[in-house]
LONU-343151 format. One record per residue (C-alpha): x, y, z; residue in one letter; residue number from 1. Coordinates in steps of 0.2 Angstrom, whole numbers. Example, Ala and Ser with C-alpha at 12.3 -4.5 7.8 and 13.67 -1.06 7.14 Angstrom:
      c1      c2      c3   code   pos
      62     -22      39      a     1
      68      -5      36      s     2
***
This chain:
      c1      c2      c3   code   pos
       0       0       0      m     1
      14      12       5      k     2
      23       8     -12      k     3
       7      13     -22      n     4
       5      29     -13      i     5
      23      34     -16      i     6
      21      30     -35      l     7
       5      41     -36      l     8
      14      55     -27      f     9
      28      54     -40      i    10
      16      54     -55      a    11
       7      69     -48      f    12
      23      79     -45      a    13
      29      75     -62      f    14
      13      81     -70      c    15
      12      97     -60      g    16
      30     102     -64      c    17
      27      99     -83      s    18
      12     111     -82      t    19
      21     125     -73      d    20
      36     124     -85      y    21
      24     127    -100      t    22
      16     142     -92      v    23
      33     150     -87      l    24
      39     148    -105      k    25
      24     157    -113      s    26
      27     173    -103      v    27
      46     172    -102      e    28
      48     185    -116      g    29
      42     192    -132      v    30
      50     200    -148      v    31
      41     214    -157      l    32
      45     216    -176      t    33
      39     227    -190      a    34
      38     223    -209      d    35
      49     239    -211      s    36
      57     251    -199      s    37
      56     265    -212      i    38
      40     270    -220      k    39
      34     285    -231      i    40
      19     295    -225      t    41
       3     287    -230      g    42
      10     269    -230      e    43
       5     256    -217      t    44
      17     247    -206      v    45
      12     230    -198      t    46
      18     223    -182      f    47
      21     205    -177      t    48
      24     198    -159      v    49
      32     181    -156      k    50
      37     172    -140      d    51
      54     164    -137      n    52
      48     148    -145      n    53
      45     158    -161      n    54
      26     156    -159      n    55
      16     170    -166      d    56
       7     178    -152      v    57
       2     195    -160      t    58
     -17     192    -156      g    59
     -13     192    -138      e    60
      -3     208    -138      a    61
      -9     226    -133      d    62
       0     239    -144      f    63
       3     258    -140      s    64
      11     271    -151      v    65
      21     285    -141      n    66
      12     279    -126      g    67
      -6     280    -133      s    68
     -15     263    -135      p    69
     -20     258    -153      i    70
     -32     245    -160      e    71
     -25     231    -170      g    72
      -7     228    -175      n    73
      -5     241    -189      t    74
       0     260    -190      l    75
      -3     272    -204      t    76
       4     290    -202      s    77
       2     306    -211      s    78
      15     314    -201      e    79
      34     312    -202      t    80
      45     308    -187      g    81
      50     293    -176      d    82
      36     283    -168      f    83
      39     272    -152      k    84
      29     256    -154      i    85
      26     245    -138      k    86
      19     228    -137      a    87
      13     221    -120      v    88
       7     203    -116      i    89
       4     201     -97      g    90
      20     207     -88      t    91
      32     206    -103      v    92
      34     219    -117      s    93
      46     224    -131      d    94
      48     241    -140      t    95
      54     246    -157      i    96
      55     263    -167      t    97
      47     266    -184      v    98
      53     281    -194      h    99
      41     290    -206      y   100
      47     302    -219      h   101
      40     311    -234      d   102
      49     301    -247      g   103
      64     313    -248      s   104
      75     301    -238      e   105
      73     287    -251      t   106
      89     282    -260      n   107
      90     271    -275      f   108
     103     260    -283      v   109
     115     270    -294      k   110
     120     264    -311      r   111
     132     270    -324      v   112
     128     271    -343      l   113
     142     267    -356      i   114
     138     272    -374      e   115
     152     264    -385      d   116
     153     271    -402      y   117
     161     258    -412      t   118
     161     248    -429      g   119
     165     231    -435      t   120
     177     239    -447      w   121
     186     249    -433      c   122
     202     240    -428      g   123
     204     250    -412      y   124
     186     248    -406      c   125
     189     231    -397      p   126
     198     241    -384      r   127
     182     249    -378      v   128
     173     233    -379      a   129
     186     224    -369      y   130
     185     238    -356      g   131
     166     236    -355      i   132
     169     217    -351      e   133
     181     222    -337      l   134
     169     235    -330      a   135
     154     222    -330      k   136
     165     209    -321      q   137
     168     222    -307      q   138
     150     228    -305      s   139
     132     223    -309      d   140
     128     242    -310      k   141
     136     245    -327      v   142
     124     247    -342      v   143
     132     246    -359      a   144
     125     252    -376      v   145
     135     248    -392      s   146
     132     261    -405      i   147
     139     256    -422      h   148
     144     269    -434      r   149
     151     270    -452      p   150
     168     275    -457      s   151
     170     292    -465      s   152
     177     282    -480      n   153
     161     273    -485      v   154
     165     258    -495      s   155
     161     240    -496      s   156
     177     236    -486      s   157
     171     246    -471      v   158
     153     240    -471      y   159
     144     238    -454      d   160
     128     229    -454      p   161
     123     237    -437      y   162
     125     255    -441      n   163
     113     267    -432      y   164
     113     285    -436      d   165
     117     295    -420      t   166
     125     310    -428      s   167
     112     321    -419      e   168
     119     315    -402      l   169
     137     314    -408      e   170
     137     332    -413      n   171
     135     337    -395      t   172
     150     327    -389      l   173
     164     336    -396      g   174
     175     320    -399      a   175
     180     315    -416      e   176
     183     297    -423      g   177
     181     280    -416      y   178
     181     272    -404      p   179
     175     283    -391      k   180
     166     278    -375      g   181
     155     290    -365      f   182
     150     288    -348      l   183
     132     294    -342      n   184
     131     302    -360      r   185
     143     317    -358      k   186
     159     311    -349      t   187
     172     304    -361      q   188
     180     287    -354      w   189
     198     291    -352      t   190
     210     282    -364      f   191
     215     268    -363      p   192
     198     262    -357      e   193
     203     245    -350      p   194
     216     253    -338      e   195
     203     266    -332      n   196
     189     255    -325      i   197
     189     265    -309      a   198
     182     279    -318      q   199
     167     269    -323      v   200
     164     261    -306      i   201
     167     278    -297      g   202
     151     284    -306      l   203
     141     271    -297      t   204
     146     278    -280      q   205
     145     295    -272      g   206
     129     306    -271      n   207
     113     297    -273      n   208
     103     301    -289      p   209
      87     302    -279      k   210
      79     294    -294      m   211
      75     276    -298      g   212
      69     267    -313      l   213
      59     251    -315      a   214
      54     243    -331      l   215
      39     231    -336      e   216
      42     223    -353      t   217
      35     210    -364      s   218
      38     204    -382      v   219
      24     194    -389      s   220
      24     190    -408      g   221
      28     205    -417      s   222
      24     218    -403      t   223
      34     225    -389      m   224
      27     233    -374      n   225
      37     243    -362      v   226
      32     253    -346      n   227
      46     264    -340      v   228
      42     269    -322      n   229
      53     283    -314      v   230
      51     287    -295      k   231
      58     303    -287      f   232
      64     306    -270      s   233
      69     324    -274      s   234
      61     338    -284      n   235
      68     339    -302      f   236
      65     350    -317      s   237
      70     350    -335      n   238
      72     331    -336      l   239
      71     320    -352      k   240
      68     301    -354      l   241
      78     291    -367      v   242
      73     273    -371      v   243
      84     261    -382      y   244
      80     244    -389      v   245
      96     234    -390      l   246
     100     216    -397      e   247
     113     204    -390      n   248
     121     189    -398      g   249
     124     196    -416      l   250
     138     187    -425      i   251
     149     196    -437      y   252
     168     198    -440      d   253
     177     212    -431      q   254
     193     220    -436      h   255
     206     221    -421      n   256
     222     231    -422      y   257
     224     230    -403      t   258
     233     218    -391      t   259
     216     213    -383      y   260
     208     197    -388      y   261
     225     190    -391      d   262
     229     203    -404      g   263
     221     193    -418      v   264
     214     202    -433      d   265
     202     197    -440      l   266
     191     192    -425      l   267
     180     180    -434      e   268
     162     177    -429      d   269
     164     190    -415      f   270
     149     191    -403      h   271
     142     209    -403      h   272
     131     213    -388      n   273
     121     227    -382      h   274
     119     234    -400      v   275
     108     249    -403      l   276
      93     244    -415      r   277
      80     257    -411      a   278
      76     272    -400      v   279
      58     273    -394      l   280
      60     292    -389      t   281
      69     306    -397      p   282
      87     302    -397      l   283
      91     318    -386      l   284
      76     313    -375      g   285
      58     316    -372      e   286
      53     330    -360      a   287
      45     325    -343      i   288
      33     338    -336      d   289
      40     346    -321      s   290
      24     342    -312      s   291
      29     323    -313      e   292
      46     325    -306      t   293
      43     329    -288      v   294
      46     319    -272      v   295
      37     303    -270      n   296
      29     303    -287      n   297
      30     289    -300      v   298
      31     295    -318      y   299
      26     281    -331      t   300
      29     281    -350      k   301
      21     267    -360      s   302
      26     260    -377      f   303
      17     247    -388      s   304
      26     246    -404      v   305
      31     233    -417      p   306
      47     224    -415      v   307
      60     233    -426      p   308
      63     225    -443      a   309
      82     225    -440      n   310
      80     214    -425      i   311
      87     197    -430      a   312
      81     187    -415      n   313
      67     195    -403      a   314
      73     183    -389      a   315
      89     193    -388      n   316
      81     210    -386      i   317
      87     221    -372      e   318
      79     237    -366      f   319
      88     252    -358      v   320
      80     267    -351      a   321
      88     282    -343      f   322
      84     300    -338      v   323
      95     315    -343      i   324
      96     332    -335      d   325
      96     349    -343      a   326
     114     347    -348      n   327
     111     330    -356      g   328
     120     320    -342      n   329
     112     303    -337      a   330
     105     304    -319      v   331
     101     286    -318      n   332
      99     271    -329      v   333
      91     253    -329      r   334
      91     239    -341      e   335
      79     225    -343      a   336
      76     209    -354      f   337
      59     204    -361      p   338
      45     198    -350      n   339
      50     205    -334      v   340
      42     216    -321      s   341
      55     226    -310      q   342
      53     234    -293      d   343
      62     250    -289      f   344
      79     246    -281      e   345
      78     256    -265      e   346
      92     257    -252      l   347
***
């Protein structure tokens, strides 16, 4: 009989301890998080509370903002500033701070545009092409455009099947001959370009452009659809949009008088990439109304046009969009392939 009593006591004690342990763990601590600690006025931030076992206990929490209770687990503010959020469950709590701003504090990924004036006939042009390859190896923020031009001595020996007339733009550059590489449209890439990669990468650094681009593209049958979205975190004026259609994977012999690519001339079946095939806006840009270029606004320009007749393979299309300032300098640039929907790359 005594033995049975002892066993019952042990069983009771074990069950009691197990129950107490569970209760203690549920109130030991909570962790409060937000889906974002930085928001633009008018946006909603959502809060989540979890216990130490990673269980979601948001529904059990009472929330307050700057000491004032709120209903639910969300906050939307029309005012800028820091907001102290507190979540309480029983005797435990956690606190975080959410910052609201008017959009002017948003930064965007900064890219650099390279426009490479070249030609299949041009023996020194592989120098810039090689420099572009090196720059792209160092950074994914390099956007290249290969603009093929004819020799001044037009004959069958200097034929270039990819020629695109950009004389209107070239006349603004003040640089003669080919090759010539220009960064963000107006800054000449210092010769020899492959030894001056730092000049390119440096333009992806420094002051933020306070402007970001996001493209939505599709190519279906013989039709291209492109939406160019531009978001601003500063007020701008006198801006213009330029949109290019490029083609990759074009195969054609390239003359080479340089030491690059093993110093071989002729470079047979050379792969020509980022080749300019069409411009959907005026070459020098299409004006964006100043009412659109203000803090936190998104400007959208849409195109629905036929695939250019000079495109050999629509699967190899590439789109490039950039915004230039009143002096013709590119402020920021973005590239996209067909059938993508990009988000703004905010920092």
